[in-house]
N, C-alpha and C positions, 0 to 999 in steps of 0.2 A: 809468513805461511803459517795457516793456520792451525795448534795443533791440534783440534779435531785431528784431522788425517794422521799425524803422527800416533794418536791411540788407537784412530782405527787399524793401524797397520798391524800395532802391537797385539792390539787385540785378535787381527787372522792369524799372527802366527803363534800363537797361546793357542789357538782353536783348532788351528792344523797338527797342532800335536796333542790334542785330545783326539780329532778326530781319528789320529793313526793308535792310540791304544787304544779305541773304545774298540777301530776294526780287527786288532790282533786279539781284542778278548773275544770279539764277534765269533771269530776263527778256530778259535781252542775250546770252545763254550762244553765240546765232546768230547776232551782230552783229560786222561784223569790223573788227578791232584794237579790241577791246574790252576795256579795262582792269578787272578784278575789282575791288570795294571791297573791305578788307579794317579791321577795327578794333582797335587797340592799347590794351586794358585797366589800367588798374594799380589798385592801392585807395590810401588813406588812411585813418590814425589817428584817433579820435577821443579825443585826452585825459584828457575831462570823465567825473568820476566814478572808483570806485578801480581798476577793469579796462580796459588800452585796447581801445577797437571796433573793426574795420577794415569800412569801408565798400566800395565799390567804386563808382569813379571813371565819369563820362561817357562814358569815351573817345574816343579819339582814331581819327577815319576816317582813313587813307590808301588812296590808290589803286597798287597792286600794279604792279611794273611787271616780271615774269615775262613772257617771249615766248612766245603763241602759234603753235597749228598751222601750216603754211602750206597752201592748198590750190591747185593745179593750177586754170587757168582758160584756157588760151594765149590770154586776152586778149589782144594787147599793149601796152592802154594801160592794166593789172592790173599792180601792181608790189606785193611784197612786203618791208618793211627785215627785215635782216637785222645783230646786231645790237643798238648801243642808242640809235642815234640813230633822228629821228623826223619825220616831212614835215613843211612849214611853208604854213599856207594863211590867204588873206585871209577874215575873216568879220566883220559891223558890231560883231562885239566885239573886232577888231584882231586882229589874228597868234594864230594856233591850231594847235597843234600835235597831227596825229594821226598813227597807224599804218595806218589803213584807206586802201589808197595804187588802192583804186577811182580810173580816172577816165576822163574824153573830152573830144572835142575839138569844139570850136562849128564853125561853118559858117566863124568868124573863122579858125581855129587858135586858139584861146585854151586853153589847160589849164585844165582843171574839176574838180572833185572828183561826185561821183552829185548831193548837194547845190547843185552850182554854186558852189562858193566857189572862186574863182583857186588857182590850186596856185606855190606860191613858187618860185625859183631860191635856187643862194646866198648871192646879193646883196640877195633881198628882195624882185625883183622877181617880178611875174607870167610865166609861158609860156606864149610863142609859137610856134607850131609852124607850117609850111608848108598850108594845108588841103586844098593839091595834092599835096602833096609824098609821096604813102601811108604807108603802118602803119609805126612808129617802130620805129626798134630801141634800146632802153636797154641799155646798159652797167651793171657792179658799180655804179660809183662815180657813176651819175645821168646820164652821157653820153647826148644824144638822136640821133642819126641816124636823118636820112629819106633815103636813096640812098648815097650817096656825101657829104652834104653836114650836118655838126655843125650841127643846129639850135639848142641848148641841154645845160642841165643841170638836173635836177632837184636842189632843194637837200636837203640832210641835216643835221639840225643834233641837239648831244646839249645834255641840260638835266642840270644840276649835281644828284649823288643827291641831295643833301641840299634840294634844292627842293619844297618843297610846291605840291602838284596841284591845282588849280582845274578839275574837271569841267565837258563844253560837248561839247553835242549827242550823245552817247552817246559815240561814239570819242575824241571831241576832247578836248583838255586845256589848261590856261592857266599854264601856271608862274609862282611868285611872284620868281624870278631872269632876268636875257636867258638867253635858247638862245646857243649858237656853234657855226660852220659846222663838220660833220665836212672832217677831209680824210683822217685812217687810212681806207681801206676793204681794209683787210686782215682786220680782225674785223666790222666795218662797212661795208653795202654795200643793194642794193637788187636783184630778183629778179625777173624780168620772167615776165609770163604767171603770175604768184601771188598769192594774196591772203593775207596772215596771217588767220586765225580768230580768236576769243575766246580769253585764258588763262582763262577759268572751267571748271572741271573738274565739271559736270553732276553726278556720281556725288557727289561730297566736297562740296558745294554743299547739298544734297537732305540728306544723312547730318547734315551740320553746323545745319540745318532742323529734324530731328526730335530732335536732343539739344538745343539751343534752347530751342524749345517745351517738351518734359519739363523741363527745369532751370524755366522758368518756371512752369511747372502744381509744380515740390517750389516755388520760393518763396512762390507764394500758398498751397502750404497751411502753411507755418513760417511766413507772417501769419497762417492764420485760426487757428491752435493759439496765439500768441501772444494775440491776442485772446480768445479766452477763457478763455487764463490768465489774463489782467487779468482780464475780468470774475468768474472763479471766487475771484478775491479780494477785489476789492473786494462782492460778498456776503458773503464772510467778514468781511471787516471788517464792513459793515453789520449782521452777526446777530451781533458779538459784542459 
C-alpha cells in the first residue's frame, strides 16, 4: 500500500488535535488569566523500504506563558500579576496556580477567588483580612493594608520555565515541579484594580483554525487519491 495514505492519516490525526486546541483557545478568549494551549509538532522517519518516509508525530501540547493584556476594573479586590509570577490558591486538587486575580472577601474576612478557593500568602497559608477594616490597599509586592494596619501579603510564586503545566479549571495550572515564592518585585508584582485577560489572540486563532481546516481537507484529498491509485493498480493486475 502506498505510504502516502499513512502519511495523510498521520497528518489528519495531528490536525484534529490542533483543531481541538484552537477551539478551546477561542472558547476561552474572554476568560480572565487564561493561558492559550499550543502544540509542538515534529516528524519521525520510517526507514522500512527503499525510501525514507516522514510521518507527523501526535505533537506535544503545552500552555503558553505569554502575558495577557490588563483591564482596569477599579475593584480593590482585583489584582493583575505583572511579570512571571502566579497567585496560589487551595482547591480539592491541592495547590493550584493562577493568573486570575479576581477576589472576594467573605463576611469572616477570608480572601477567596470568585470560585470560592482560598488565596494563599507567601508561606502557603490562607489569607485573612479584617471584615470591618474597610477596602484593602494592595502594594506591588502584595502587601495588604487596611487603614494604617498591615494585615497580610498575597503570595506570588515562580514556576520553573522547564516545568510542564497541567490545566485546572480554566485559568488554573498545576506544575510538575514545586513553585517558589518570588522575592524580586522589580520585574514582578501585582497591580491593584486591574485584571489580566486571556493571552489568546482571537484573530490569529481564527486564522489558524481556517488554515488547519484547509490542511485537513487537503490531507483527506491526498488519502482519497492514494486509495484510488491503489484500486486502479489492483484492477490492472487483475486484468493482466
